[in-house]
C-alpha positions, 0 to 999 in steps of 0.5 A: 514442493515442486519447482513450479509450485515454489516459483508461483509461491515466490512470485505470489509472495512478492506480488502480495508484498508490493501490493500491500506496500502500495496500498499502505502508501495510498492510505497514508497519502490520503490521510495526509491530504485529509489532515491538510485540508482540515487544517486549512479549513480550520485556519481560515 
């Protein structure tokens, strides 16, 4: 494997990891907000 190909693969892997973690956090926060809203609507 050439150095350029390995570098591109390494950068792509790091970017994919960061993007995946960001999306996971977005889903978790939205789920938490939705849960809080349903609790608020049910208690009032």
